[in-house]
C-alpha positions as CSV (number, residue, x, y, z in Angstrom):
1,M,12.7,-3.2,22.8
2,V,15.4,-3.0,20.1
3,R,14.9,-4.9,16.9
4,T,17.7,-6.9,15.5
5,P,18.7,-5.5,12.1
6,L,17.5,-7.5,9.1
7,T,20.0,-9.4,7.1
8,P,20.5,-8.7,3.4
9,A,18.6,-11.9,2.6
10,E,15.6,-10.8,4.7
11,R,15.6,-7.5,3.0
12,A,15.7,-9.2,-0.4
13,R,12.7,-11.3,0.6
14,G,10.8,-8.2,1.6
15,E,11.6,-6.6,-1.8
16,R,10.3,-9.8,-3.6
17,L,7.1,-9.6,-1.5
18,G,6.6,-5.9,-2.4
19,R,7.2,-6.7,-6.1
20,L,4.7,-9.5,-6.0
21,L,2.0,-7.4,-4.3
22,R,2.6,-4.5,-6.8
23,E,2.3,-6.8,-9.7
24,A,-0.9,-8.5,-8.3
25,R,-2.4,-5.1,-7.6
26,G,-2.0,-4.1,-11.2
27,A,-4.2,-1.1,-12.1
28,R,-6.2,-1.2,-8.8
29,S,-5.5,1.7,-6.5
30,M,-3.4,1.2,-3.4
31,T,-6.2,2.7,-1.3
32,A,-8.8,0.3,-2.6
33,V,-6.6,-2.8,-2.0
34,A,-5.6,-1.6,1.4
35,A,-9.2,-0.9,2.4
36,E,-10.3,-4.4,1.2
37,A,-7.5,-6.0,3.2
38,G,-8.3,-3.9,6.3
39,V,-4.8,-2.2,6.4
40,S,-3.8,1.3,5.9
41,A,-2.6,2.5,2.5
42,E,0.6,3.6,4.2
43,T,1.2,0.1,5.4
44,L,0.7,-1.3,1.9
45,R,3.0,1.4,0.5
46,K,5.7,0.5,3.0
47,I,5.5,-3.2,2.1
48,E,5.4,-2.6,-1.6
49,T,8.5,-0.3,-1.5
50,G,10.4,-2.6,0.9
51,R,10.4,-0.1,3.8
52,A,8.5,-2.8,5.8
53,P,10.3,-5.9,4.7
54,A,9.0,-8.2,7.5
55,P,5.2,-7.5,7.8
56,A,3.0,-9.4,10.2
57,F,1.7,-12.7,8.9
58,F,-2.0,-11.6,9.2
59,T,-1.2,-8.5,7.2
60,V,0.3,-10.5,4.4
61,A,-2.6,-13.0,4.6
62,A,-5.2,-10.2,4.3
63,L,-3.4,-8.5,1.4
64,A,-3.0,-11.9,-0.4
65,A,-6.8,-12.5,0.0
66,A,-7.6,-9.0,-1.3
67,L,-5.4,-9.6,-4.3
68,G,-6.5,-13.1,-5.0
69,L,-3.2,-14.7,-4.2
70,S,-2.8,-17.9,-2.3
71,L,-0.5,-18.0,0.6
72,D,1.3,-20.9,-1.2
73,A,2.0,-18.5,-4.1
74,V,3.3,-15.8,-1.7
75,N,5.5,-18.4,0.0
76,E,6.9,-19.6,-3.3
77,A,7.7,-16.1,-4.5
78,C,9.3,-15.1,-1.2
79,A,11.0,-18.2,-0.1
80,P,14.7,-17.9,0.8
81,L,16.9,-18.0,-2.2
82,P,19.7,-20.7,-2.3
83,L,23.1,-19.5,-1.2
84,G,24.8,-17.5,-4.0
85,A,21.5,-16.9,-5.9
86,T,20.3,-13.4,-6.6
87,A,16.7,-12.1,-6.8
């Protein structure tokens, strides 16, 4: 199955998600946060760097819980930007 390429807006949302997770992680190691969330450190690395800009909902939910973020906060930070706005 071939995936449809992501739009620039979808890529930008992924970058905002990655930035949010990196900031929330702070000084905690990537390995520790990933283990607490039940995902691999490589998965977290890909999300944080924008190489996985559209992760699965349950992955995002697990990472948010491990980092003490509400899903509302994640949604607010990663909501689509209005037309013409930049991240």
